[in-house]
N, C-alpha and C positions, 0 to 999 in steps of 0.2 A: 753370338754361339749360332752355331745353324739350325734352321727350322724346319730342316729337311727331315721328312718321315725315316725312321730307321729301315735299313735293307740288310737284309742278311744273305750271305752268299755261300753255300754250301760247295765243298770242293772235293767231290770224291776221286776224282781225276787225281788230285795232290797226296790224297791217301792212297790210292792203289799204287801208283807211277813206280813208287821204288821197290815195290815188293818182288822179290827175286822168281818164285813160282807163280805161273800165268794162271790168271784168274779166269774161269770160263764165260765165254761172252754172255750165255744166257744169265749166268747169275750176276755180271754186272748189272745189265739190262733190268732185271728183277730188282736190284739194288737203288738203281735209279729211278726206275719207276714209283719206287715208293718213297723215295724223297722227293719228287714231283706232287706229292699229295701232302705234303708237310707243310707247304705254305712260305716255302724261302722265296726271296725275288730273284736269285739265278740260281741255278746250277753250274758248276764247271764239271764239266761231265767226261770229258776227253781232250785228246791233242791230235793235231794232224803233223807231225814230227817225224825225223826218221825212226823207224823199227831198229837200228843199230843202236842209236841213241837211249830210247824208253820204249824196249820191246813191249813193257806192258800194255801200251798205247796203240799197237798195231791192228786193233780191232774196231778202232772208235767208230769208223764209219757202218761198220755192222751191229754195233750197239746201238748206233743212233736209229738205224732202222726198225729195230725191235721197242722203241719208246715210245709208250701210249701219251700224246700230248692233248689229247680230247678235252680232258676234264683237268686242266692245271693253269695256275696261274704262271709260274714259274717260267722264267726264259733260258734257254740254254748259251752256256758259252764253251767255247773250245780256244785251247793254247796252240800258237802258231810260232814258229821259229825264223821262218822265211818266206819269200815270195810263194814257194811251189806249196809250202802249206798252206798259206794263205787261200790262194786258188781252188787249193781242194777242198778247203773248208767251206768257202765262198759257194761252191755248188749247190750246198742243202740249205735249203729254205728255210728248216727248222730252226737253224742256228740264228741266233741273235746277235750274239756277240764273239769277235775275234778278240781274243788275250794274247799282248806280246809281251815278252819279258825283255825291258830296257834298264841294263843294269849302268850305276853309274860308278862303277868298280870295272877298270879297263879290262884288269884281269879276267874277271868273271864273266864279261861280256864276250870276250874271246873263248873263254872255255864252255859258256852255254851257250853260244848261238853262231861260234866262229865268224865272228866280225867285231870290228873296232867299234868305240860307242859312235864315232862321226857316221862311221858305215852303218850303225844300228839305226839311226836317226834318219838317215838316206832311206832305210828299211821301212822303216814307220812312217814314211810320207807316202813311199809306193803302196802300203798297206791300207792306209789310210784313203788313199783314192780308191783303191778296191773296194772298200767299204761302202764308199760313197754311190758307187756304181752297183752294188749287189743288196742295199739295203741293210747291212750291218752295221755295227757300231764298234769302235777298236776301243778296249779298254788296254791301257799300260800297266804292267806293271813295273815300278821304281825298284828294281830287287838290289839288294844292297843299301837299300835307302838310309838304313840308321847306323852303318858302319860295315867294315869287312875285315876278312881275316890275313888278307894277300899283301897288306902294306903299303897299299894305294893310298893317296891323299883323300882323306874323306872329313867334310864338316858341312854344315849348313848350307853354306854359301855356293857349294858345288852341287848339290841338291836341289836350291833353288834355282839354279843356272840352267839346268835340265829340265825342270817344270817349266821356266820361262820359256824355252826353246819350243817345248810340247804342246804347251797353250796356244803358241802364235800358228801352230800349223792346224788348231782346231780340235786337239784331243780335249775332250770332255768328262773322261773319267780315267783317274789316275789311283792306283792304289799303291801306297808305301809299303814295301815287303823287307819284313825283319828277317832276311832269308836264312838266317844261322843264329837268330836267336839272341841278337847283341843289344837289341834296344833294351831300353830302361824308361820309368816313368818320367823322369826329366826331358831325355832326347824325344820322346813323343810327344810331349806337351808343346818342345819348342818348335818341334817341325810343322805339327798340325797348326799351332796356333799362328805359325808365321807363314805358311803356305795357304790356308783357306782364305781369309780376309782379301788378299788383293784379288781374289778368280771367284766368284759368286757364281759363275756359272759351269765352274767346273765341279765334279763331284771326287771329292778324293776319298778313299777307302784304307782300311788297315788290314793288310795281310799279315798276322803276327803269328812268329814261331815263338814258344813258348816252355820252359820247362814246368812240372806242374805246381811247383810251390810258388809261381811267379807272374800267374795271368791277371789276378783281378785287378793289382796296380795299372797292370798296361792298358787294361778295358777303360778303367776309369781315366787314365791320363787321356786316351784319345777321345772319349765320348763327352770329357769336358771341353776339352779344344775345340769340339765342333766336329768331330767326325761323326758319320751317320751310316758308314758302309763298312761292312765288318766281313772277313772270311773266315769261314772255320771248317773243321771235319769232326764227324763224329768219332768221340772218345780221341780227338788230337792224333788220328792216324798219319802217318806221312811226313813229308820233309823233302826238302830238295835234293835229289842224289845227284846233281851236279853239284853240288857246293863240297861237301866234304862226306867222310865215310860216316861218323857219327852224328846220325841225323837228329836235329832237336825238333820235338813233334810239333805240328800244327796247333794253334788254339782250338780248345777241345768245342764243337757247338754247345752240350750240354752245360757248359759252364757260362758260355754267353748267355744261354737263357736262363740259366739260374739269375745271373747278375742283373739282367731287365727286367727278369718277373718279380726279382726281391725287390727293385728301384720302381716298379710300377710303370715301365717303359713298354709300351705296346709292340709286340713282336710280330703280330699275324700268325704264329705257330700254332697248327694243330699238335697239341702235345701226345692226344693217341695215335696220329699217325707217325709223330716222331719216335714212341716207343717201338711203332712195327718195324720203321726203320733200323733202330738201335738192335732190334732181334735180328734182322736179316744181317746187317754187320757183323754180327760174331761168326755168321757163315764165310763172308766175305775175306775179313782179317782174321783166319785161323792161327 
């Protein structure tokens, strides 16, 4: 089992991106500034993607300019879907990580990034090269990692094949994404327990979407299988707008904190600062 330190990644970008009404830039910045004081390892704060695809994120660069990074240990992650977005994001020295959604469902990869899986792997190699030149690190989200609704073939061997290819080109952080909430404790345990041991130098994460009654066994399965990196959003807001219309919410951050506190697992979270962020979230997600 992994002895890595637990890393909690708060994902306000994921929570906000599917909301139809535009959230004011200052309110976004106030919310993310509050999250920067909580003690999360990383804040997935925005994305450099087409404003036609995700209009809510069109002001990511402006939001970034309003963030106070002087008194925080948290790092910043921005999602990109192609080289244009990667080039835009890499101009900002404040950003530590570029995140790229790499789907092992051909249908979803085309839908989400307008590229086949093979084209997407080439894109990953180009972005990885850019990260090396601009002092960033690439985080790969293996979307549809636990199954997909499109009829594409899915099994653990397919997931393993793409993890092997990504590891070969030097990807050091991969988050398995349950993009539509189909993961169950059995599939979570099976995937992490088979993927983590062969790659001691790769950090595997869990980006789980869940319904309110199913979250705890998913966390237990991931943690007991060696996963030490967890993505979540306050109150479980969000879901992938490119997946399908009835969004399955993100893993609620407060549920993760409850679970880890109950099991006396150190999170590094300032609970007072978390409660302040929770209050601001009520203004963001009306």
